[in-house]
C-alpha positions in Angstrom: 0.0 -0.1 0.0 2.9 2.3 0.8 4.3 1.9 -2.8 0.9 2.7 -4.3 0.8 6.1 -2.3 4.4 6.7 -3.1 3.5 6.4 -6.9 0.6 8.6 -6.6 2.4 11.3 -4.7 5.3 11.1 -7.4 2.7 11.3 -10.2 1.1 14.4 -8.7 4.5 15.9 -8.0 5.5 15.7 -11.5 2.4 17.2 -12.9 2.5 20.1 -10.5 6.1 21.0 -11.5 5.4 20.3 -15.2 2.3 22.6 -15.2 3.3 25.4 -12.7 7.0 25.3 -13.2 9.0 28.3 -12.4 6.3 30.9 -13.0 2.8 30.0 -11.5 1.4 33.2 -12.9 1.8 31.9 -16.4 -0.2 28.7 -15.7 -2.9 30.7 -14.0 -3.2 33.1 -16.9 -3.4 30.3 -19.6 -6.0 28.5 -17.3 -8.0 31.5 -16.9 -7.7 32.2 -20.7 -9.0 28.8 -21.6 -12.0 29.3 -19.2 -12.8 32.6 -20.9 -12.3 31.1 -24.3 -14.6 28.2 -23.5 -17.3 30.7 -22.2 -17.0 32.8 -25.2 -17.1 29.9 -27.5 -20.2 28.7 -25.8 -21.8 32.1 -26.5 -21.0 31.6 -30.2 -18.3 34.3 -30.1 -15.1 33.2 -32.1 -12.2 33.3 -29.4 -9.4 31.2 -31.0 -7.2 34.3 -30.9 -7.5 34.7 -27.1 -5.1 32.0 -26.0 -2.1 33.0 -28.4 -2.5 36.6 -27.3 -2.5 35.6 -23.5 0.7 33.4 -24.1 2.7 36.2 -25.8 1.6 38.8 -23.2 2.4 36.6 -20.3 5.7 35.5 -21.8 6.6 39.2 -22.0 5.6 39.8 -18.5 7.6 36.7 -17.4 10.8 37.7 -19.2 10.6 41.2 -17.9 10.1 40.0 -14.3 13.2 37.5 -14.9 15.2 40.5 -16.2 14.5 42.7 -13.2 15.5 39.8 -10.9 18.7 39.4 -12.4 19.8 43.1 -11.7 
């Protein structure tokens, strides 16, 4: 039984670090963008462009924050 819980913990730990990684704000922004995109799509509004825009903007924010941290 201990081996099973160890495997479950390791599996969750891997996915947590894979999704959130170094910058949790990027993961939250993309998740929120997916939710907003789904809601807009459900209302018959074309929203395919929303996720690429969020990713590009958040990448810029993340790089700016990393640049400031180095100084």
